[in-house]
ROKOLLUM-900632 format. One record per residue (C-alpha): residue number from 0; residue in three letters; chain; x, y, z. Coordinates in nm, 3 decimals, m for minus. Last residue first. Layout:
% ROKOLLUM-900632
 seq type mol      xx      yy      zz
 NUM  ALA   A       X       Y       Z
...
This chain:
% ROKOLLUM-900632
 seq type mol      xx      yy      zz
 592  LYS   A   2.760   3.940   2.285
 591  MET   A   2.591   3.732   1.960
 590  THR   A   2.727   3.983   1.742
 589  PRO   A   2.500   4.193   1.423
 588  MET   A   2.718   4.306   1.190
 587  ASN   A   2.687   4.685   1.198
 586  VAL   A   2.459   4.918   1.021
 585  SER   A   2.341   4.999   1.380
 584  PHE   A   1.984   5.152   1.445
 583  GLN   A   1.949   5.406   1.766
 582  GLU   A   1.719   5.232   2.045
 581  GLY   A   1.367   5.196   2.166
 580  ALA   A   1.080   5.379   2.303
 579  ALA   A   1.228   5.267   2.675
 578  ASN   A   0.982   5.116   2.932
 577  ALA   A   1.133   4.753   2.899
 576  ASP   A   1.483   4.881   2.716
 575  ALA   A   1.696   4.756   3.022
 574  SER   A   1.574   4.414   2.979
 573  ARG   A   1.669   4.398   2.591
 572  TRP   A   1.434   4.246   2.394
 571  LEU   A   1.629   4.040   2.138
 570  SER   A   1.526   3.781   1.877
 569  THR   A   1.667   3.497   1.677
 568  THR   A   1.363   3.257   1.496
 567  THR   A   1.432   2.928   1.282
 566  LYS   A   1.216   2.794   1.088
 565  LEU   A   1.272   2.429   1.058
 564  GLN   A   1.091   2.182   0.789
 563  THR   A   0.801   1.948   0.841
 562  TYR   A   0.650   1.648   0.664
 561  PHE   A   0.922   1.450   0.638
 560  SER   A   1.063   1.529   1.013
 559  VAL   A   0.753   1.422   1.088
 558  GLY   A   0.808   1.059   0.895
 557  SER   A   1.171   1.074   0.993
 556  LYS   A   1.054   1.069   1.400
 555  GLY   A   0.821   0.823   1.350
 554  TYR   A   0.655   0.784   0.987
 553  PHE   A   0.856   0.657   0.677
 552  ASN   A   1.237   0.810   0.557
 551  ILE   A   1.418   1.142   0.500
 550  ASP   A   1.707   1.165   0.243
 549  GLY   A   1.555   1.021  m0.065
 548  LEU   A   1.538   0.745  m0.288
 547  PHE   A   1.516   0.378  m0.141
 546  SER   A   1.502  m0.014  m0.187
 545  GLY   A   1.877   0.021  m0.374
 544  LYS   A   2.079   0.091  m0.041
 543  ASN   A   1.831   0.177   0.232
 542  GLY   A   1.538   0.020   0.464
 541  SER   A   1.515   0.246   0.757
 540  TRP   A   1.142   0.279   0.818
 539  SER   A   1.101   0.477   1.129
 538  PHE   A   1.061   0.414   1.549
 537  MET   A   0.751   0.498   1.724
 536  PRO   A   0.566   0.375   1.445
 535  LEU   A   0.675  m0.014   1.511
 534  PRO   A   0.938  m0.107   1.285
 533  VAL   A   0.902  m0.371   0.984
 532  PRO   A   1.133  m0.666   1.103
 531  ILE   A   0.980  m0.963   0.893
 530  PRO   A   1.124  m1.301   0.998
 529  VAL   A   1.245  m1.222   1.397
 528  ASN   A   1.553  m1.476   1.512
 527  ILE   A   1.722  m1.111   1.528
 526  GLY   A   1.561  m0.938   1.234
 525  ILE   A   1.745  m0.624   1.042
 524  GLN   A   1.597  m0.327   0.897
 523  GLY   A   1.869  m0.132   0.686
 522  ALA   A   2.066  m0.376   0.506
 521  GLU   A   2.423  m0.352   0.488
 520  VAL   A   2.526  m0.677   0.712
 519  GLU   A   2.790  m0.604   0.929
 518  ALA   A   2.694  m0.528   1.257
 517  GLU   A   2.400  m0.722   1.256
 516  PHE   A   2.564  m1.026   1.179
 515  LYS   A   2.872  m0.958   1.424
 514  ARG   A   2.610  m0.924   1.713
 513  ALA   A   2.378  m1.245   1.585
 512  VAL   A   2.693  m1.450   1.586
 511  PRO   A   2.795  m1.356   1.924
 510  GLY   A   2.461  m1.346   2.105
 509  SER   A   2.433  m1.734   1.972
 508  GLN   A   2.096  m1.902   1.941
 507  THR   A   2.022  m1.854   1.541
 506  PHE   A   1.819  m1.739   1.335
 505  ILE   A   1.903  m1.442   1.050
 504  ALA   A   1.715  m1.198   0.928
 503  ALA   A   1.773  m0.931   0.643
 502  GLY   A   1.590  m0.587   0.527
 501  ASN   A   1.509  m0.319   0.288
 500  GLY   A   1.837  m0.299   0.134
 499  PHE   A   1.855  m0.419  m0.228
 498  PRO   A   2.156  m0.417  m0.484
 497  ASN   A   2.282  m0.737  m0.322
 496  ALA   A   2.647  m0.792  m0.277
 495  ASN   A   2.619  m0.722   0.090
 494  ILE   A   2.343  m1.012   0.141
 493  ILE   A   2.593  m1.242  m0.042
 492  ASP   A   2.897  m1.130   0.137
 491  ILE   A   2.659  m1.183   0.465
 490  ALA   A   2.648  m1.561   0.414
 489  GLU   A   2.981  m1.591   0.321
 488  ASP   A   3.100  m1.451   0.632
 487  LEU   A   2.851  m1.658   0.848
 486  THR   A   3.042  m2.037   0.696
 485  SER   A   2.996  m2.279   0.413
 484  ALA   A   2.697  m2.095   0.243
 483  THR   A   2.356  m2.274   0.062
 482  LEU   A   2.081  m2.037  m0.175
 481  VAL   A   1.698  m2.092  m0.151
 480  SER   A   1.500  m1.917  m0.348
 479  LEU   A   1.144  m1.887  m0.171
 478  VAL   A   0.836  m1.793  m0.386
 477  PRO   A   0.467  m1.700  m0.310
 476  GLY   A   0.489  m1.394  m0.511
 475  PHE   A   0.634  m1.068  m0.578
 474  ILE   A   0.945  m1.209  m0.751
 473  GLU   A   1.213  m0.922  m0.717
 472  GLU   A   1.420  m0.905  m0.955
 471  LYS   A   1.832  m1.065  m0.970
 470  TYR   A   1.760  m1.388  m0.794
 469  ALA   A   1.512  m1.519  m1.093
 468  THR   A   1.690  m1.439  m1.350
 467  MET   A   1.988  m1.638  m1.209
 466  GLU   A   2.389  m1.476  m1.098
 465  ALA   A   2.355  m1.532  m0.791
 464  SER   A   2.262  m1.926  m0.793
 463  VAL   A   1.930  m2.051  m0.731
 462  GLU   A   1.715  m2.333  m0.569
 461  ILE   A   1.378  m2.275  m0.603
 460  ILE   A   1.078  m2.312  m0.349
 459  THR   A   0.740  m2.231  m0.431
 458  SER   A   0.391  m2.218  m0.240
 457  GLY   A   0.081  m2.229  m0.463
 456  ILE   A   0.010  m1.950  m0.692
 455  PHE   A  m0.343  m1.831  m0.738
 454  ASN   A  m0.533  m1.546  m0.987
 453  GLY   A  m0.832  m1.709  m0.974
 452  GLN   A  m1.042  m1.815  m1.244
 451  PRO   A  m1.124  m2.188  m1.188
 450  TYR   A  m1.156  m2.099  m0.774
 449  GLY   A  m1.409  m2.321  m0.656
 448  PRO   A  m1.128  m2.580  m0.578
 447  VAL   A  m0.755  m2.414  m0.602
 446  GLN   A  m0.554  m2.502  m0.889
 445  PHE   A  m0.227  m2.447  m0.898
 444  ASN   A  m0.084  m2.400  m1.251
 443  ARG   A   0.280  m2.336  m1.153
 442  GLY   A   0.293  m2.363  m0.757
 441  ASP   A   0.621  m2.592  m0.787
 440  LEU   A   0.853  m2.733  m0.538
 439  LEU   A   1.218  m2.750  m0.607
 438  ILE   A   1.223  m2.605  m0.896
 437  LYS   A   1.614  m2.652  m0.969
 436  GLY   A   1.865  m2.371  m1.111
 435  GLY   A   2.059  m2.457  m1.413
 434  GLU   A   1.967  m2.134  m1.613
 433  LYS   A   1.662  m2.284  m1.814
 432  GLU   A   1.565  m2.443  m1.491
 431  VAL   A   1.503  m2.114  m1.278
 430  SER   A   1.327  m1.950  m1.573
 429  THR   A   0.997  m2.136  m1.532
 428  ILE   A   1.011  m1.979  m1.214
 427  LEU   A   1.040  m1.607  m1.330
 426  GLY   A   0.786  m1.684  m1.579
 425  GLU   A   0.558  m1.796  m1.322
 424  ILE   A   0.583  m1.473  m1.126
 423  ARG   A   0.515  m1.292  m1.487
 422  SER   A   0.197  m1.459  m1.546
 421  LYS   A   0.053  m1.433  m1.201
 420  ALA   A   0.129  m1.105  m1.223
 419  ALA   A  m0.028  m1.036  m1.586
 418  PRO   A  m0.330  m1.193  m1.404
 417  THR   A  m0.398  m0.935  m1.191
 416  THR   A  m0.329  m0.882  m0.768
 415  VAL   A  m0.203  m1.292  m0.644
 414  PRO   A  m0.435  m1.501  m0.474
 413  GLY   A  m0.486  m1.569  m0.118
 412  PHE   A  m0.281  m1.688   0.129
 411  ALA   A  m0.296  m1.968   0.387
 410  ALA   A  m0.619  m2.044   0.358
 409  GLY   A  m0.780  m2.167   0.636
 408  LYS   A  m1.083  m2.063   0.625
 407  GLU   A  m1.191  m1.904   0.314
 406  PHE   A  m1.241  m1.522   0.310
 405  GLY   A  m0.930  m1.481   0.104
 404  GLY   A  m0.979  m1.699  m0.134
 403  SER   A  m0.777  m1.990  m0.128
 402  PRO   A  m0.377  m2.104  m0.111
 401  LYS   A  m0.290  m2.367   0.057
 400  LEU   A   0.063  m2.408   0.266
 399  GLN   A   0.110  m2.760   0.359
 398  GLU   A   0.360  m2.798   0.069
 397  ALA   A   0.608  m2.515   0.240
 396  LYS   A   0.657  m2.740   0.527
 395  SER   A   0.763  m3.013   0.349
 394  ILE   A   1.012  m2.835   0.130
 393  LEU   A   1.138  m2.714   0.433
 392  ASP   A   1.202  m3.034   0.597
 391  PRO   A   1.378  m3.144   0.287
 390  LEU   A   1.587  m2.809   0.296
 389  TRP   A   1.680  m2.926   0.677
 388  THR   A   2.028  m3.072   0.558
 387  GLN   A   2.148  m2.695   0.446
 386  ALA   A   2.166  m2.632   0.774
 385  THR   A   2.467  m2.857   0.837
 384  GLY   A   2.652  m2.512   0.701
 383  VAL   A   2.475  m2.230   0.620
 382  LEU   A   2.134  m2.216   0.446
 381  ILE   A   2.043  m1.882   0.307
 380  VAL   A   1.693  m1.821   0.240
 379  VAL   A   1.602  m1.547  m0.017
 378  SER   A   1.206  m1.421  m0.061
 377  LEU   A   1.124  m1.320   0.304
 376  ALA   A   0.938  m1.033   0.227
 375  MET   A   0.962  m0.722   0.316
 374  CYS   A   0.817  m0.513   0.022
 373  ARG   A   0.575  m0.741   0.099
 372  GLN   A   0.339  m0.952  m0.249
 371  GLY   A   0.477  m1.278  m0.132
 370  ALA   A   0.163  m1.408  m0.152
 369  ALA   A   0.044  m1.194   0.137
 368  GLY   A   0.219  m1.445   0.354
 367  CYS   A   0.385  m1.692   0.131
 366  ALA   A   0.793  m1.542   0.198
 365  ALA   A   0.746  m1.425   0.544
 364  GLY   A   0.516  m1.723   0.671
 363  LEU   A   0.774  m1.971   0.494
 362  ILE   A   1.099  m1.793   0.686
 361  ALA   A   0.899  m1.768   1.037
 360  ASP   A   0.812  m2.175   1.026
 359  LEU   A   1.178  m2.275   0.930
 358  ALA   A   1.309  m2.066   1.189
 357  GLN   A   1.083  m2.222   1.466
 356  ASP   A   1.081  m2.558   1.334
 355  LYS   A   1.470  m2.534   1.372
 354  SER   A   1.569  m2.366   1.645
 353  ALA   A   1.944  m2.221   1.507
 352  ASP   A   2.245  m2.388   1.578
 351  PRO   A   2.329  m2.468   1.256
 350  CYS   A   2.285  m2.079   1.125
 349  ILE   A   1.979  m1.953   0.904
 348  VAL   A   2.017  m1.677   0.719
 347  ALA   A   1.706  m1.479   0.631
 346  HIS   A   1.767  m1.258   0.304
 345  ASN   A   1.501  m0.996   0.164
 344  LYS   A   1.543  m0.847  m0.207
 343  ALA   A   1.353  m0.555  m0.200
 342  GLY   A   1.220  m0.265  m0.477
 341  LEU   A   1.122   0.076  m0.365
 340  ASN   A   1.051   0.328  m0.058
 339  ALA   A   1.036   0.651  m0.273
 338  GLN   A   1.072   0.994  m0.044
 337  VAL   A   1.029   1.283  m0.243
 336  ARG   A   1.083   1.702  m0.154
 335  LYS   A   0.977   1.885  m0.473
 334  GLY   A   1.186   2.104  m0.639
 333  HIS   A   1.040   1.992  m0.986
 332  LYS   A   1.375   1.756  m1.055
 331  THR   A   1.281   1.610  m0.755
 330  GLY   A   0.946   1.539  m0.859
 329  LEU   A   1.046   1.376  m1.212
 328  ASP   A   1.358   1.252  m1.097
 327  TYR   A   1.238   1.054  m0.784
 326  ILE   A   0.885   0.967  m0.953
 325  HIS   A   1.046   0.806  m1.240
 324  GLN   A   1.286   0.619  m1.002
 323  GLY   A   0.983   0.528  m0.797
 322  ALA   A   0.831   0.372  m1.101
 321  LYS   A   1.082   0.154  m1.195
 320  ASN   A   1.192   0.041  m0.859
 319  SER   A   0.795  m0.060  m0.802
 318  GLY   A   0.619   0.089  m0.532
 317  VAL   A   0.574   0.318  m0.213
 316  PHE   A   0.563   0.697  m0.248
 315  SER   A   0.556   1.032  m0.076
 314  ILE   A   0.574   1.344  m0.277
 313  ALA   A   0.636   1.645  m0.078
 312  LYS   A   0.580   2.050  m0.177
 311  ILE   A   0.263   2.015  m0.410
 310  LEU   A   0.151   2.368  m0.571
 309  PRO   A   0.401   2.329  m0.847
 308  HIS   A   0.287   2.114  m1.016
 307  THR   A   0.504   1.848  m1.189
 306  CYS   A   0.560   1.550  m0.980
 305  ILE   A   0.179   1.526  m0.933
 304  ALA   A   0.035   1.545  m1.232
 303  ASN   A   0.306   1.270  m1.392
 302  VAL   A   0.126   1.049  m1.084
 301  THR   A  m0.221   1.170  m1.232
 300  PRO   A  m0.093   1.035  m1.637
 299  VAL   A   0.030   0.754  m1.540
 298  ALA   A  m0.238   0.578  m1.388
 297  GLY   A  m0.511   0.733  m1.214
 296  HIS   A  m0.676   0.862  m0.918
 295  VAL   A  m0.731   1.141  m0.704
 294  ILE   A  m0.817   1.216  m0.333
 293  ASN   A  m0.815   1.527  m0.098
 292  LEU   A  m0.746   1.549   0.233
 291  VAL   A  m0.780   1.929   0.393
 290  GLY   A  m1.029   2.047   0.152
 289  PRO   A  m1.328   2.045   0.347
 288  PRO   A  m1.225   2.001   0.726
 287  LEU   A  m1.113   1.715   0.927
 286  GLY   A  m1.435   1.593   1.174
 285  ALA   A  m1.380   1.255   1.241
 284  ARG   A  m1.640   1.164   1.016
 283  LEU   A  m1.454   1.346   0.731
 282  CYS   A  m1.152   1.096   0.840
 281  LEU   A  m1.366   0.785   0.846
 280  GLU   A  m1.473   0.924   0.474
 279  ALA   A  m1.131   0.905   0.369
 278  ILE   A  m1.057   0.514   0.563
 277  MET   A  m1.336   0.435   0.313
 276  MET   A  m1.170   0.600   0.004
 275  ALA   A  m0.840   0.440   0.135
 274  ALA   A  m0.969   0.061   0.152
 273  GLY   A  m1.163   0.135  m0.156
 272  PRO   A  m0.833   0.207  m0.383
 271  ASP   A  m0.730  m0.165  m0.468
 270  ARG   A  m0.639  m0.180  m0.824
 269  GLU   A  m0.571   0.198  m0.891
 268  SER   A  m0.359   0.262  m0.614
 267  PRO   A  m0.472   0.512  m0.400
 266  LYS   A  m0.397   0.895  m0.499
 265  LEU   A  m0.343   1.110  m0.168
 264  VAL   A  m0.367   1.490  m0.248
 263  LEU   A  m0.274   1.603   0.164
 262  THR   A  m0.276   1.935   0.334
 261  ASN   A   0.026   1.987   0.589
 260  GLY   A  m0.029   2.117   0.922
 259  THR   A   0.170   1.799   1.103
 258  VAL   A  m0.099   1.652   1.207
 257  LEU   A  m0.204   1.619   0.858
 256  ALA   A   0.095   1.427   0.668
 255  LEU   A   0.130   1.242   1.005
 254  PRO   A  m0.245   1.126   0.997
 253  ILE   A  m0.226   1.044   0.611
 252  THR   A   0.071   0.950   0.525
 251  TRP   A   0.159   0.589   0.683
 250  LEU   A  m0.209   0.566   0.699
 249  PRO   A  m0.222   0.532   0.315
 248  ILE   A   0.057   0.256   0.323
 247  MET   A  m0.133   0.060   0.571
 246  ALA   A  m0.480   0.073   0.448
 245  PRO   A  m0.412  m0.056   0.052
 244  PHE   A  m0.099  m0.251   0.115
 243  ASN   A  m0.008  m0.451  m0.196
 242  PHE   A  m0.134  m0.214  m0.442
 241  PRO   A   0.077   0.084  m0.426
 240  ALA   A   0.024   0.439  m0.247
 239  ILE   A   0.118   0.787  m0.403
 238  SER   A   0.084   1.056  m0.185
 237  ALA   A   0.137   1.420  m0.261
 236  CYS   A   0.197   1.717  m0.010
 235  VAL   A   0.042   2.083  m0.057
 234  GLY   A   0.199   2.324   0.216
 233  LEU   A   0.505   2.226   0.417
 232  PRO   A   0.430   2.260   0.807
 231  ILE   A   0.617   2.409   1.085
 230  LYS   A   0.883   2.264   1.305
 229  ARG   A   1.039   2.497   1.519
 228  THR   A   1.366   2.666   1.652
 227  GLU   A   1.397   2.904   1.880
 226  THR   A   1.687   3.180   1.943
 225  ASP   A   1.666   3.395   2.207
 224  MET   A   1.863   3.728   2.312
 223  ASP   A   1.789   3.941   2.684
 222  LYS   A   2.177   3.817   2.732
 221  SER   A   2.310   3.612   2.513
 220  VAL   A   2.202   3.265   2.337
 219  GLU   A   1.884   3.208   2.541
 218  LEU   A   1.789   2.895   2.401
 217  LYS   A   1.431   2.736   2.277
 216  GLU   A   1.364   2.422   2.129
 215  GLY   A   1.074   2.273   1.924
 214  MET   A   0.767   2.074   2.002
 213  LEU   A   0.634   1.867   1.714
 212  THR   A   0.652   1.530   1.927
 211  PHE   A   0.508   1.643   2.204
 210  PRO   A   0.205   1.819   2.111
 209  ILE   A   0.187   1.537   1.805
 208  ALA   A   0.129   1.221   2.025
 207  CYS   A  m0.206   1.162   1.848
 206  ALA   A  m0.007   1.026   1.558
 205  SER   A   0.136   0.762   1.733
 204  GLU   A  m0.174   0.626   1.784
 203  VAL   A  m0.232   0.714   1.382
 202  VAL   A   0.120   0.497   1.283
 201  GLN   A  m0.051   0.220   1.466
 200  LEU   A  m0.350   0.242   1.301
 199  GLY   A  m0.198   0.144   0.934
 198  ARG   A   0.000  m0.163   1.133
 197  LEU   A  m0.381  m0.293   1.233
 196  VAL   A  m0.549  m0.251   0.884
 195  ASP   A  m0.278  m0.435   0.706
 194  GLY   A  m0.283  m0.693   0.984
 193  GLN   A  m0.726  m0.717   0.937
 192  ALA   A  m0.615  m0.789   0.555
 191  ASP   A  m0.392  m1.076   0.715
 190  PRO   A  m0.649  m1.225   0.886
 189  PHE   A  m0.916  m1.164   0.593
 188  THR   A  m0.645  m1.356   0.345
 187  LYS   A  m0.543  m1.096   0.092
 186  GLY   A  m0.746  m1.054  m0.267
 185  GLN   A  m0.648  m0.702  m0.349
 184  GLU   A  m1.002  m0.594  m0.392
 183  LEU   A  m1.197  m0.830  m0.158
 182  VAL   A  m1.018  m0.892   0.116
 181  ILE   A  m0.911  m0.530   0.130
 180  ALA   A  m1.255  m0.449   0.130
 179  GLU   A  m1.320  m0.719   0.412
 178  ALA   A  m1.041  m0.584   0.598
 177  LEU   A  m1.185  m0.212   0.574
 176  ILE   A  m1.521  m0.386   0.726
 175  ASP   A  m1.366  m0.564   1.019
 174  MET   A  m1.117  m0.264   1.140
 173  ASN   A  m1.459   0.010   1.156
 172  GLU   A  m1.417   0.058   1.530
 171  ARG   A  m1.068   0.087   1.540
 170  ILE   A  m1.051   0.287   1.231
 169  LEU   A  m1.350   0.530   1.384
 168  HIS   A  m1.136   0.578   1.690
 167  GLN   A  m0.806   0.600   1.541
 166  LEU   A  m0.973   0.898   1.350
 165  GLN   A  m1.091   1.042   1.661
 164  LEU   A  m0.804   1.066   1.822
 163  ALA   A  m0.614   1.203   1.520
 162  PHE   A  m0.867   1.471   1.460
 161  ALA   A  m0.837   1.556   1.845
 160  GLN   A  m0.423   1.594   1.827
 159  LYS   A  m0.537   1.815   1.517
 158  ARG   A  m0.727   2.034   1.741
 157  LEU   A  m0.440   2.035   2.003
 156  VAL   A  m0.230   2.128   1.762
 155  SER   A  m0.343   2.422   1.717
 154  THR   A  m0.535   2.535   1.353
 153  LYS   A  m0.305   2.763   1.211
 152  ARG   A  m0.156   2.567   0.915
 151  TRP   A  m0.520   2.468   0.834
 150  SER   A  m0.622   2.790   0.768
 149  LYS   A  m0.443   2.880   0.481
 148  PHE   A  m0.368   2.533   0.372
 147  ALA   A  m0.743   2.505   0.255
 146  VAL   A  m0.705   2.684   0.009
 145  HIS   A  m0.385   2.496  m0.117
 144  ALA   A  m0.555   2.177  m0.103
 143  SER   A  m0.856   2.295  m0.268
 142  GLN   A  m0.627   2.373  m0.523
 141  VAL   A  m0.473   2.053  m0.587
 140  ALA   A  m0.809   1.878  m0.563
 139  GLU   A  m0.903   2.139  m0.833
 138  GLU   A  m0.623   2.122  m1.090
 137  PHE   A  m0.724   1.713  m1.050
 136  GLU   A  m1.047   1.775  m1.178
 135  GLU   A  m0.952   2.007  m1.452
 134  PRO   A  m0.678   1.744  m1.571
 133  THR   A  m0.930   1.466  m1.574
 132  THR   A  m0.881   1.165  m1.333
 131  GLU   A  m0.847   0.825  m1.455
 130  PRO   A  m1.152   0.683  m1.324
 129  VAL   A  m1.183   0.404  m1.074
 128  ARG   A  m1.460   0.126  m1.163
 127  SER   A  m1.534  m0.088  m0.920
 126  LEU   A  m1.578  m0.475  m0.795
 125  LEU   A  m1.596  m0.679  m1.121
 124  THR   A  m1.562  m1.037  m1.103
 123  GLN   A  m1.255  m1.205  m1.166
 122  THR   A  m1.282  m1.495  m0.961
 121  SER   A  m0.984  m1.471  m0.689
 120  PRO   A  m0.880  m1.149  m0.774
 119  ASP   A  m1.140  m0.956  m0.759
 118  LEU   A  m1.146  m0.709  m1.051
 117  VAL   A  m1.112  m0.341  m1.005
 116  GLU   A  m1.169  m0.177  m1.367
 115  ILE   A  m1.021   0.160  m1.458
 114  TRP   A  m1.162   0.396  m1.648
 113  LYS   A  m1.114   0.671  m1.949
 112  ASP   A  m1.437   0.867  m2.010
 111  THR   A  m1.420   1.125  m1.711
 110  LYS   A  m1.610   1.317  m1.541
 109  SER   A  m1.615   1.178  m1.211
 108  GLU   A  m1.826   1.115  m1.016
 107  ARG   A  m1.767   1.320  m0.650
 106  PHE   A  m1.733   1.273  m0.323
 105  GLU   A  m1.743   1.611  m0.167
 104  GLY   A  m1.483   1.744   0.141
 103  ASN   A  m1.315   1.949  m0.126
 102  ILE   A  m1.255   1.689  m0.376
 101  LEU   A  m1.262   1.317  m0.293
 100  LEU   A  m1.312   1.166  m0.628
  99  LYS   A  m1.528   0.881  m0.685
  98  THR   A  m1.470   0.448  m0.728
  97  THR   A  m1.725   0.374  m0.965
  96  GLY   A  m2.015   0.106  m0.952
  95  GLY   A  m1.968  m0.300  m1.027
  94  LEU   A  m2.078  m0.460  m0.679
  93  PHE   A  m1.815  m0.322  m0.485
  92  ASP   A  m1.855   0.067  m0.458
  91  THR   A  m1.615   0.350  m0.326
  90  GLY   A  m1.704   0.679  m0.244
  89  LYS   A  m2.012   0.754  m0.013
  88  TRP   A  m1.975   0.389   0.238
  87  LYS   A  m2.254   0.325   0.419
  86  GLY   A  m2.525   0.344   0.088
  85  ASN   A  m2.546  m0.068   0.051
  84  SER   A  m2.231  m0.128  m0.085
  83  LEU   A  m2.039  m0.237   0.182
  82  SER   A  m2.271  m0.521   0.320
  81  GLN   A  m2.314  m0.625  m0.071
  80  ALA   A  m1.967  m0.679  m0.131
  79  LYS   A  m1.954  m0.865   0.240
  78  PRO   A  m2.242  m1.082   0.154
  77  LEU   A  m2.133  m1.157  m0.263
  76  ALA   A  m1.760  m1.314  m0.093
  75  THR   A  m1.859  m1.649   0.106
  74  ALA   A  m2.092  m1.746  m0.172
  73  THR   A  m1.873  m1.679  m0.414
  72  LEU   A  m1.864  m1.351  m0.614
  71  SER   A  m1.936  m1.361  m1.010
  70  PRO   A  m1.816  m1.453  m1.323
  69  MET   A  m1.984  m1.404  m1.620
  68  HIS   A  m2.068  m1.724  m1.833
  67  LEU   A  m2.459  m1.688  m1.832
  66  PRO   A  m2.499  m2.061  m1.783
  65  LEU   A  m2.810  m2.194  m2.002
  64  ARG   A  m3.129  m2.329  m1.838
  63  SER   A  m3.459  m2.379  m2.172
  62  SER   A  m3.154  m2.535  m2.351
  61  THR   A  m2.940  m2.489  m2.659
  60  ALA   A  m2.854  m2.118  m2.607
  59  HIS   A  m2.557  m1.909  m2.763
  58  ARG   A  m2.250  m1.825  m2.571
  57  LEU   A  m2.153  m1.534  m2.311
  56  LYS   A  m1.819  m1.394  m2.254
  55  CYS   A  m1.744  m1.201  m1.960
  54  GLY   A  m1.604  m0.856  m1.849
  53  PHE   A  m1.869  m0.659  m1.813
  52  ILE   A  m1.992  m0.793  m2.165
  51  ARG   A  m1.717  m0.907  m2.415
  50  PRO   A  m1.763  m1.008  m2.758
  49  LEU   A  m1.902  m0.651  m2.851
  48  HIS   A  m2.146  m0.605  m3.137
  47  SER   A  m2.352  m0.359  m2.977
  46  TYR   A  m2.687  m0.504  m3.101
  45  LYS   A  m2.587  m0.852  m3.026
  44  CYS   A  m2.406  m0.790  m2.698
  43  ILE   A  m2.709  m0.633  m2.579
  42  SER   A  m2.941  m0.921  m2.723
  41  VAL   A  m2.765  m1.213  m2.584
  40  ALA   A  m2.789  m0.999  m2.203
  39  ILE   A  m3.106  m0.976  m2.218
  38  THR   A  m3.126  m1.364  m2.333
  37  TYR   A  m2.932  m1.462  m2.089
  36  CYS   A  m3.097  m1.293  m1.810
  35  VAL   A  m3.451  m1.408  m1.807
  34  ILE   A  m3.273  m1.790  m1.910
  33  SER   A  m3.158  m1.729  m1.539
  32  ARG   A  m2.842  m1.964  m1.508
  31  SER   A  m2.750  m1.722  m1.188
  30  SER   A  m3.111  m1.738  m1.059
  29  PHE   A  m3.296  m1.437  m1.078
  28  PHE   A  m3.326  m1.121  m0.878
  27  LEU   A  m2.930  m1.058  m0.830
  26  HIS   A  m2.910  m1.109  m1.235
  25  ILE   A  m3.073  m0.802  m1.231
  24  HIS   A  m2.791  m0.604  m1.068
  23  SER   A  m2.569  m0.724  m1.280
  22  ILE   A  m2.752  m0.690  m1.596
  21  PHE   A  m2.776  m0.336  m1.534
  20  LEU   A  m2.378  m0.308  m1.477
  19  ALA   A  m2.403  m0.413  m1.847
  18  ILE   A  m2.616  m0.160  m1.972
  17  LEU   A  m2.443   0.136  m1.778
  16  HIS   A  m2.081  m0.061  m1.927
  15  ILE   A  m2.157  m0.066  m2.247
  14  ASN   A  m2.326   0.287  m2.249
  13  SER   A  m2.240   0.503  m2.011
  12  LEU   A  m2.241   0.496  m1.623
  11  PRO   A  m2.287   0.746  m1.357
  10  LEU   A  m2.712   0.631  m1.357
   9  ILE   A  m2.553   0.286  m1.327
   8  HIS   A  m2.562   0.219  m0.927
   7  ASN   A  m2.857   0.516  m0.835
   6  ILE   A  m3.104   0.293  m1.087
   5  ILE   A  m3.013  m0.048  m0.965
   4  ARG   A  m3.037   0.148  m0.540
   3  ARG   A  m3.399   0.269  m0.716
   2  PHE   A  m3.453  m0.071  m0.800
   1  SER   A  m3.445  m0.194  m0.427
   0  MET   A  m3.186  m0.481  m0.335
């Protein structure tokens, strides 16, 4: 990396963050234990009176080659971060720089004085700094979308389709690069991150059919009188994305909002915005006009601004219960259409006639994949009848799943996103024994060689009852809760008593048993010998009960309906008057004669 590149990185920064970033780049020129870097860092720390620089402790020199205790990316991750930070991507950085805003087609440095650090969850290395968007910047983003809507809504559907076709091509071309960004910021394994991008890409591909899905209806309701209904865009829409799917969830909303003629203000998660920024740049490369897509950043203040701004007509949200309830209440109070996908507690039922190894493998993959940070993770298994004797085999298989850094070969899953999340998950595991349950496989304090600072939790299996805290709360970690039932009816009653309703699965070789389960269980998305029954985008997401707030769900036909409203026109053109000047007006109620 050249010194010019270093200067370009640090110019937008200020105070101690500028100095710390400068040191980190000097660090690339010297050994990781360079006395040169150490001396500079100690001097700065001494005169700035700050105990931590760049998020890392320093200690006094005791020899000629002393450790600079600064977290750094591993040998497998550093080349990825460098390749993503060489200026190819305008909106983000993975070597300690800043994440930009996207306003009116331009990636801009925020003028804020409040920044949020994005840390690699495997090493705690600073990757980038995300701005808390200022009120002025937020207003400019919304106004940009409002102005762009006036022309974008009039753009032909074929032109919008052409944008979607080009976007899907660019995403497919950059799929591995987007996945690398996800691994760095979110911590997923590389294959899992590829799946994150792929499931989002499938929504883009479905959006390419917009000339067909946007078609309206027309009928001659009476002689010379026609009634037609068409779908028209809402205006400026907003999307608030979660940390657990940095590419897929933005792609649930970006393509459908835009091809239906709306403009969009997107707020990615402040924990891992890199993939969303890269997707936004691909949108611009695909020919999207300035202002049609804008990106803002931040936490609660930005969310509240989205919920209350009068020009924003609709809000899409995926995330936690508390945040989702707040967004739904505040957004609807201000007259907005809101769809909010919330928490979950997805159950899997194993019947005695199930294919044993296939069922156990599928359930463990769905429970521990992505470190359990999926709203469709199977976090509860109910062993019915003699299937309860399979519990030792379940534990044995779970012991073989080992977490590691996302770029490491053989890693079953990566870390959870933050130290706070790790602490919360371990606290819920600890609560099991305090409340009378059993920890059958304990993933607390799991150590991964080479990653002493990682937010890792090993595969965990707990035996619980429906009254325990660990059962009632969404754990969002690689933890599988085990319940038992004597009959299928008892298992269904357990599932239906749970307040969440995203999904449920059953493993059986019996068609009648599967049909009974599908008909009687109250979850919105059912898997029969399928552990994570997330519908492909020709269908729609259909989580229900406490897992969803709103009337219209995500993607598919529902997604098109969410981003459009109906306009019905009835017209009368009398054939007998084709050459006439007109007829006398009537003050009577029009009737369909």
